[in-house]
Phi, psi and omega in degrees: 000317179298321180296322180295321179298319179298319182294320179299318179298315181299314181299323179296317186282331178301325180279339186261067180270170185302332190274349172233021188302309189297314181295317180301317179297319179295319181293337177269005179074025182267153173212182183235156173228082184252121177244121179267110179273092188257102183213153182298150181302136181091000182282339178113026181298311181293320178299318177298316182299315179297315178301317184291315182292326177293312179300314182295324179286320181296317186268332185232358183058035178286116180285151185219154170238125182245125185241126184221156184291332192233150181295325181293331175289326175298316178298321181297312180294320180301314182294320178299317179292321180299321179297335180260012179061036176252121181280130178231136184260134175250115184300148179207163173282125181201173181269133177294131184295329184270308185271347183066010179285139177284115184271133170288168178300323180298315178293324179295324175300313181299318179297318179296322178295318179301329180271003176069030182278151167288139190229138171246135178208165179272164174303319184299318179291324180297332179295342179270022181310136183238170176300318180301318177303310183301317179301315185285325176300318178295315183294322183274351177061052183283151162268142180243127175246121176251106177277101191073154181284126178289175176301124181272323181240145171226155185232131184210177179222154166240152178292157178300328178295320178296313180300315181297321179296311182297321180286317183293330180269007180055036176276332177226162172226150179257121183264176181224038180299318181269090190297328183261010184268146178284352182250157173248136178286146183255119178255131177273128185251335191282089181290334177297318178294319181295320187270358180296142181299327183257026183299332181291349177268355183289155180296334187257022185306305182293322179297320179300312181303319180293320179294315182295327175290349182072037187238013183252128178234132188251139170215114187065228176266359181265158173215150178245141176222151186243154173303127183293129179289348181305325186303328183287343176267349183267327182280158176287312178219147177232128176243124179246117184262115185200190177217135181060051185301324184296345178262016184245157183302322184297324178300319178295319180294317178301320179294319182301323182261014177052044178262118184288151173208161183235130175278134177229166173226183185245141175223137178231087182283339181214226181279351182249152176263145179226148170277136178227162177302144180291136180232115186294325180294321176296321180298315179294319180299316180296320181288326177300322179297321178289321184302324181293342180263001178258111183267100185276127178289132184238013188271196189286350179281352176289154181299136178273353181275108184268005178293148187304325189259015174292136180067021174275182177303312182297318181297311184291338179260008178272114181300335179288352180255014183302320180295319178296322181289323175298321178294323178300316179298318178297323179294322178298314179300318178299318183297312184279349180263316187248320184279313183224071183303132184203163175276154183299328181287354178257357183263151175220126183221162180205158172192190174300140181303319183283358174252002181302313183295326183286325187261352181294157181198171182299131175097352180212352186309312185290349181269019182290134175225124184306153181303327186261021181297140181218160166045051172218142177245020181294340186248024186289355175267354184278128183234005174240113188248134182231112186245100188258063181198154176241104193275129173230162174296136177304122184300332178296315181288325179297318177301318181295314178302311183295324179294314179295311182294319181295322181296324182268359182079014180235117180287161188289337182064022173284123182261110186299318181289319178296321176300314181298317179296317180300314181296318179297311183295318178301319179293316181299327184283008169277349188263194181296344181295335178295338176264010181061036176257156181295140175225159177247132186238122172257111185233080190293336180294125180300314181298312182295327184278307189273320186266338183253293188296312182289343184261024189299323184296317178295320181290321175300314181297318180296323180297320180290322177297321176302316181295313181296316179299320179296314179299324179292334184260357190301317180294323177297318179295319179296320178295324176299320177299315182297314181296319180298318180295320179295318180296321182290337182267356181286000000 
């Protein structure tokens, strides 16, 4: 009987892939309740979330899953809940009491969900989301809290032997749903493998889950996969705590699949935090206050190359630019020695990870923080910031967005400049600026400095217009899905 239940679940999910997700959800009478808590760092997003999940559990027994990038944040939420006598489970690798099987963290999450426990986990563990998780999240009626947006896209490879084996044994098929895409979607066909009792011991367990979700696209031996949008239809409510959401990949994906969401902000009139409607003028005003405390370097050490792609990934990996990159390193040393003298423990710098060794230098090496750093206050004492990069949307992800959007007649609405500003600001807010203290910023890229950072007011306004336009079109987009499905079934 248990085996039959498993098979029914698999059959359901094989049909519900990312590329027909919205219509399928509508036909099942599903909808979403996604609230984007979009507020400047330090406004109290995490405090509100902890307050909200505690209140909801105390008064309504609303179960929750809280996802955060770092273990110390898990400890923080755990302790707050413990003070209120609310039990929260943190997944771990352990032995099953009944079967004696060693459970991975992913399996332990599923077991905790089956028991209806409140759960805390990291972004990294959340990326291993499975079909079983989604089924149980729906059954248990969980609320989902995402502290910052997790990785939406990942890139990986299988050997040519693996691809050939899977294709020759008819375990997978390569589709062409996305006609203008450089990638082919991968469909998993082998239901015997899927329904096997020991399938979780198979070499392709994680790959299978991604395929069944309809989120794997192949090019050569590489494949790209996206966070499954299905999760937003399974939870009762979803709260995403972030800043400048419209400049992030998830905003584009939600738009592509016509999934509605609401922007909110935080207000604390007394000892309690409240969600309030998002106000773009308040957002601009708050950033202006921060902007006055950011002392942007405007001197001759800035890059003289005003071309759009100077200091990009391609530029920094161009061997013909080695002299320019050496000069950039010398300029950094000049900046922290003569322009803005500082101790190494006060500096924070970034560039491409694979260029870290080439660009590191005396007085700042240990202050490296990756470009995509989020949700940490470990560096709140750093007041000299060095950002050695010109940020663009990853062309691999851009191709995917455009292919999906183009096929449906809906462009992805990813704003390249807004994305760059969002990434820059998120990185900067790991520093002393999160405490509203003065910082010094060396931003040598002409585009990042003149067209992005200084142009923040226009970009903020444009982001809000994107959101309003999307909300105005949401019903039209949903109707397009219905018509497309009818046309495809004729």
